[in-house]
N, C-alpha and C positions, 0 to 999 in steps of 0.2 A: 627824737630820732628813733628811728623804728629796727629792728630787731628780726629778721626774717629766719624761719623755723626751717631750717635743713630738717632731708628726709633721717630717720636713723640708719648710721651703717649696717651692712649685713654682717652675720657672724665673722667672727676673725677666719676659722679655717676656709670660708666660701668667697673673700675678700679677693678681686681678680680673675675672679674664674667666672666665665660665661653662663649664661643661665642652661645653655644646650648640654653646656658638659655635666653641668651636675644633674641635668637629667639621668644623662645615660648612666652618670656614673649612682643613680639613684636605681637605675633599670637592671646593671650589673647587681646589685647588693639583694635585692629583689628574690632573684633564684637563690641565692646564698642561704638566704631566712628560709625561704619554703622549705628548702633539704633540711638546716637544722630542725626544724620544728616536723617537719616528717621524720628523721632520725628520734626523735624525744618521745613522739608519737607510737614508734615502734616498739622502743624500748621501753615505753611506760606501762604500753598495754604489755608486755608479756613480764615483767615483771609485777604488775597488778594479778596476772592472774595465778602468777606461782604465790605469790603471797596469799590467794585467798587458800590457799593450802591449810593453813592454821588455824582456818573457823569451819574445819570440817572435823567429827569424832567420829573416831573408828576404831579398832582392835584390827591394825592391820594383818595377824599372824588367822585370822578367821576368813574365812571364803566369803559370806554373809558380811564381814565389814568392810571387806574390801569390795564389793561388790554395792555396797551403800555411799562409800566415799566417792567409788569412781562417777556415782549416780547423781553424788551431790555436785561434785567438778562441775559434771557437762546442766545441770541446773545452772548455777553461777557463772558458765560462757552462756548458755542461752540466753539467758538478764542481758550480759554484759553488750551479745550482737543486737538484744533488743535496742538498748541504749543508742549504739551505733547507728542503727536504722533509723529510729524518732529523731537522731540531730541530723543524718546527712539528707533527709528529702526535703524540710522549708530549709537547709542550707542551700541546695543546690538549688534550690528558688530564685535565691538572689545572689548566689557565686557561681553557679554553672557546673564547671568542672572541677575546680578547686575544692572544694568537699569533698571529692571522691578520693584524693592523694591521701587523707588524712584517715579516711574509715577504711582504706583496704591494706594502709599501714598499722591502723589499730585490730584488724583481722588478722594480717602475719605476724604481730606479738600475740595476741590469742591460740593462734596457731599450734605455737611450741610453749606457749607458756603453761597450756591445760597439760600436755606431757610432762612438766618440768612438777606439775605442780600435783602429780599423779607418783611421779618418781618420790616426791617429798615423803606423799602418806606413806608410798612403800619403807619409807626410811626414816617415818616418825620416831622421835626418841633415842636413835642412837647416832653416832658420831661419827662413825662409820660410812665410806662410799660402801656402793655394791661391791659387794666381795670382799669387803673386808681388808685384809692383810694377806690375800691371796691370790693367786694369777697377777695378769698386768697389773691389778692398782696396787697389787704390794713390791713390784719392781719399784712403780712410779714411788711409790714412798719414801720407799728406798734412795733412789736418785737423788727424791728432793732434800731428802736428810746429808745426804753425800755434800749438798750441795748447799746447803745452811751451817757442814761444818767448814767449806771451804775448799773441796775436794771437785775435781771437774767430772763432765759428763762419760760416757761414752761416744767419743766421734761420730758416730754412724747413724744414733738417736738424737731429732730433731730437740735444740735447746730452749725454746718458748715456754713450752706449755709446762714444765718442770722449774724456768724458772718464774714463772705466775705462781704458782700450788706455794714456791717457795715464800714466795712476797707475804703473802696472803697466811700462809702458818706464822712467818714474824711479825704482823702486823697487824691480824683479825683476831686467830685463834690463839694464841699466846703460845705455841711453840706445838698445838697439836696437828700434824701432816695430815694423819687422815684424814679431821675435820677437815681442816683448809681444801684439801681434795675433794669432797665432797660439797663444799659450798660452790667448788668451781665447776664441780663436773654440773649440778642443777645452775650454775650461770650462763655454762657453753648450751645445754639443753633448752634453757628458757628462751637465747639470742640464736637462734636454729634460723626459726620461721622471720624475725626481722633480718637476719643474713640474707637470708632466700630473695625476699622482696628487693630490699634494698641495694642488692649487687646486680640482679633482673632489673633494676631501675634504671641504673647507665643506658640499659638498651630499648626500653618497652615502657609503656605508658601503667597508670598504676593496675587499673582491673588484669591487664595481659600482664605482667610482673607477679602480682596475686596467684592468679591462676595458674600459670606454666611454673613460674621459682619455685613457689612454695607447694602447690600439689607436686614438683616433680621431686621436693626435698622431705618427703614425706617416707618413701621407701629409707631413705638415709638417717633418719633418727636413730642416733645411738647412744643413749644413756649410759652403758656403760663403753669408758674411754669417747664421750662424745667429741674432742677437740680432732679425732681424724677426718669424719664425712663432713665436719663444722668444716674443712678446708676445702673440700671436693665441690661443696653444696657454692662457695662463692667463687674458689679457680675459673670455673669453665667461662661463669658472665665477666670477670675481669677480664680473664685471657680473649675474650671476643673483642670487651671493648679496646684493648692495646693491637690487637687485627684491625677492628673499624678505623682506630688513630694512621693504621700502617695504610688502609685503603685510601682513605681521604685524606692523607699529607700530601699530594701535589695539589691538591686544592688551599693548602694552609700555609700562612707565614713562617718558615724555619724554627723562629724563637719559639711560636706552639706549638709549633710540633714535639720539641723540645722537650716544654716545659709540661703539657700533657704524658710525652711518654715517661720524664721522670717521675711523676706521682703513680703514674699507674706500674712502673718498675718499683717503686716502693710498696705499693699493696700489694704485690707477687712475691716480692721479697720477706716481707712478713709469713704471711700462706704457708712460704718454703720451708724459716721457721719452726712456725706451726708443725705442721707433718709433711714430708719430703715425696711421699708413696705416688700419689697424681701425680704426681711433677716427672716422678721415670716411666710412667707407665704411658704417658701423654708426648716424654719429648719429640720421639721420632714424627707423628704426626705436625706437635706443633712448628720443626723445622722447615718438613715440606712446605706447608704453609706458606710460612714466614718469606722463602725464596720466591713462592707460585705472587703474591702478593706484590713482593718486592718489582718482579720481571711485570708485574700489569703498570705498577705505578711508571716504569719505567718506559711502557707502552703508552700509558694516557698521558704523562705529564714530562716526557723528555729526562734529559739529564736531571733539571729541578728536579721534577718529579721523585726520583731516583732518590737524589741528596736528600730531598724532605723525607724521605722512606728509612732511611739508612742513619740519618740523625733520630729522629723519634724512637728506632729503634735500638737506635746505640747509648741514647739517654735512660732507655728503661730497662736496657743491659747493665749502662756503667752503675746505677743505682741498685738495682739488684746482687752486684756480686758488690757494693760498698755496704749493703744493707747483709747479705748474708753472704759474702765469700768465702769467710775463714769456714763457716759449716760447709759448703758446698764443698771446700779442700778437702776436708776430714774425710767429707761421702763418698767424695768418686778414691782418695788413699784408702777406705775400707772395704772397697766395694770388690778384690779379686779376694780376698779373705774371708768375709762375711758369706756363709752360705747358712741358709736358712732351711732347718728341714719339719720345719713346724707339719705337721697333720691335720688342716682341717677338715670337719666332716665332709664336704664335700670336695675330697681331692678324689674321692672313689668315683664322682659324679660326673657324668658323660658331656664331655670340655665344651659343648657349645651351649649348655644349659648354664642362664644368668639371668631368668625370669623371676628371680623370688633373693635377697641378701638378705644373710641372718649372720652374719661375721662367724665366727670362731668359736659363738654363746657354747656350753653344752646342751644335750639333750638327747632323745631319741631318734631325730629326724634320719639318722644312719647307720639305725638301725631297720628302715625301711624301704619300700622302695620311692626312693626318691630320685628325681622326680618323677611326678605323677606322670604315666606317658601320657603326648599330646594327642590334639584329635584329627591333625593333618599330616600323617608321615614321623610320628612320634613330635611334632612342635608343636606343644599349645596355642590356639586362639589367643591369647593374653600378648604375646610374644607376634606371634603374624598380627598382630594392631602396632605395634612396634615397629616393624619395619614397612609396613603399610604408611606409618609415619615420616620414616626416613625417607621414603619415596618420595612420595606428597611433599615435600619440605623441599629435597633436591630438586624437586622439577619447577618448585616456583621460588625457591632462592637460590639457587645455585650462583648468584653474583653476594648476597648478602654473607657478613663475616661472622654472625650468628652462627647460620646454619653450617658453613665452610667450618665452622671452630668448633662445634659440636660434633661433625660427622669426622673431621683428622681425629680427634681426641678417640672416637668409638673404632677407629681405623686403624689406630696408633696400639689400642690395650688390647682388641682382638689380635695383631700382628706379636705384641708380646707375651698373651695368655698362653696362643698356640705352641709359640716355641719353648717356654719357659716346660709346659704340660710335654710338649714332646721330648725333652729332654731330660722329663722328672726321672724315669728312671736306670739312664744311663750316668746321671751326674750324682743319683742318691741326692737331690735336693728340692725341696718343693718353690723356693727361692717367692713364698707369698701370692705365688698365681691368681690362688681364688678371688683374692680381693678384688679383679680386674672387674669381678660380677658386678660391684658395686658403680664402679665408673658406666660400664657398659649400661646400666638400668636406667641410670641418670641421665645419659647423655642423650638414649634412645627418647627417655621420657619429654624431656627440653623441645626434643625433633618434633614427636608428637604434636605438643602445645602450639612449637613453631610452624609446622602443620597447617593446625585451625587458624592459629593467626592468619596466615599468609589467603587462605582461601579465604576470610573475611576482607579481609582486605580489598583481596583482587574483584571480589563480590559489590565492594563499595564503589567502585568505579576508579578509572588510573588516576583521577587528582588524587587518589586516598592511597595509591599506590607508591611510593619514590620508587628512582632505581636503588638506592642507598640510604639504610634506613642511617638514623641520627637520635642524637640524645631530645631532639625537641620534636620527636616523631608521637603526638598526643595520643593522635587515633580520635578526635572527636568525632569524624563525621561518621553519622549513621544514617542506616535506610530508614527513609521517609517516614516508616509505618513504624518504629520504633521510638520509643517515651525514652530523652539520655536517665532519669530519672527510674525509670522501669526496668531498663537493663543493669543499671549501680545497683540498685538493693535485689535484685532477682541475684545478680553475682553474687553478692555478698552474702545473702542469707543460702544459697546453697554452697559455696565454698567454705563458709562459716562451722557449716552444721559436716560435712567433709571431714576437715580441719579437723574437730571435737569428735568423731567419733575415729580417725586413726589416731590421733594423741591417747583416746581411751584403752584402744585394743590395744599398741602397745605398750603403755602402762600397765594394762593386765596380766601381760606375760611376764614383768617382772616385781610384780605383788610376793611378797615371803612364801617358798613354795618348799617345805622340807624333800620334794623328791628333785634327780637331778635334772637340772634345766635352766632356762634363764630367774625363773623364780630360785631360786638356790642361791645367788647371787647376795640379796637381799635377805634370805632367812637367816643367812649367815652374819651378815650385817648384825641383823638383831641377837644376834645371838654368843656374840662376841664382844667382850669389855675392853673401851677405851682405855688410854696410857693414862689417864687419870681413875679409874678404877671404876664410873659409870658404867651401868649394866640396863640396858633397857628394860621398862616396865614391861612391855612385851616378849619377852624373852621367855624360851619353853620352858615351863615349871620354874620360872622365875631365876630361872642360872645362867648364867654367861660363862663360857671359857676366857682364860687370859690371855692377853696380846703376848704377840711373838717381840723381840727387840727388833726394833727396826732397822739395826745391820744386819740382821740376820735373814731378812726380807729377799734377797734378791735370789732370783734361780738358777742356779748353773747352768752352763752351758752344753746341752749334753755332746757328749762322744764323736768328734767330727765322720768316725769311719763306720757311725751307724745310720741309720733312716729310723726318723723316729716314727712312721706311716707303716704297720701290720703288711706284709704283702702278700695276706687273706684277704678276702672279699669280707669287706664287714656285713655287705648284706645276708640275712640271712635265707638259706636254702629254698627255695619254692616246695611246698609240702606234697604229697601224694595227694590226686584226686579221691575222696571216701568210697567215691563212687566204681571207683577202678577206673583204666583207658578206656573204659566202651561209653563213662557216663552213666548204664544203668545197673551197676553194680555187678559182683561177681554170681 
């Protein structure tokens, strides 16, 4: 009797599944795996560059030591960029475009990792964050301490960041709130580049996401309170992705539109809990753009298109309210009673100037002519370049949601800026309007990058410039005379050097300096003993002042009847010409 040999059965989980469906499932899993690998590459590069600060020897209180430390970081950055290029070139010979994703992600991580490493050098051997227990650092520590004691936060303040610091204090730093704030601040600084890159990867191919997203984020790098601009960098592309979904909703199944809207609503809700300011400045423009896109969906897709659009935006709004609705209600409830009177140095600046954002840090800028008079009618060439980018982007991409979203946020911020500034004297309130400078600068830098992108796409021909962008817009077609490897290597090298220079310039401002300015924040951290009695070995004369009790750190609110901004002009009067009115002496 012969026994026939039967073929081995397929694995249990694949039994009964046709091969075509298995292939489709594998094809769907591949992008998820690549996205995960891209995220890990960017985060690992950022943490690696930050960690390399520990291999640098320096005295952060000496300017020569600071320069040596910054140069050592740049040397390490150059070596890492060289490794990226050496891996990229042979890999592209075999896998074409795939290695570009990981090379761009790595450079994005290095871009902010070098800044975080610089701040780590400035805070060497101290457990305090920038400014130790003073200013906003002190207030944040007081709020975190209250959370750890079971108390509630101020209803108007976004709750997520204090909760993150409280978690780190409880589980990592053994209750040292200041040390926890230092670690979390460094983490946020390090992750700014990966966040900018990965957020724009939702809309753009790798090199363009690196060139537009990370470059536009450079002026937003803020080692002191980094979570504020951290949100701005991600908010714009995620919002643009939601607007893109709304535009494409008529073409999608209703369930798909709802699921994607819910995922984007979750991301936007978490960003809102981290910092809500940019939502306030953008609200008017986003509402108008949403209505316009819903009307467009009705025109192009009929009733079905409108319902799909409403389903997408409804799912996003529903999840957003589910995640952050409690905080939103508290924020709206306190909007009428919360009056901000804090006087930024640029509260006195000519109100249309926004080309350089330096936050509310101490310094001498306010005691000099600021801004420097522009070349054309008082407007600087950099600002004119931004406006040219705005015009080109609108001319070539008026139908693209990336362009429309950035333009809507720009218009909304301008409107809110001028509204509050025009009522400042009447209401005796500043209402944070100088912060719109950051949003205006970021949005217009993005529009300049998008203008370049659209010009290049148009030159590549109609086949390479579809009417509506998508996440699959890989941008692989290049002019015939350009080698893809040459383009990738050139972009990686040029952008890597730019990011390194920007990181070094920003970190240099925060190096310890006893004079009033950003460097004073690190100097104060170096000269204050922590709550366990540890004093930095670099403290001036080896002595530290004792820390205050965490319950005493909250700064009392100013008298609501007084404006903190002095009414006199803070700029020094123009000095008389020593040669006399004629210019030839008396």
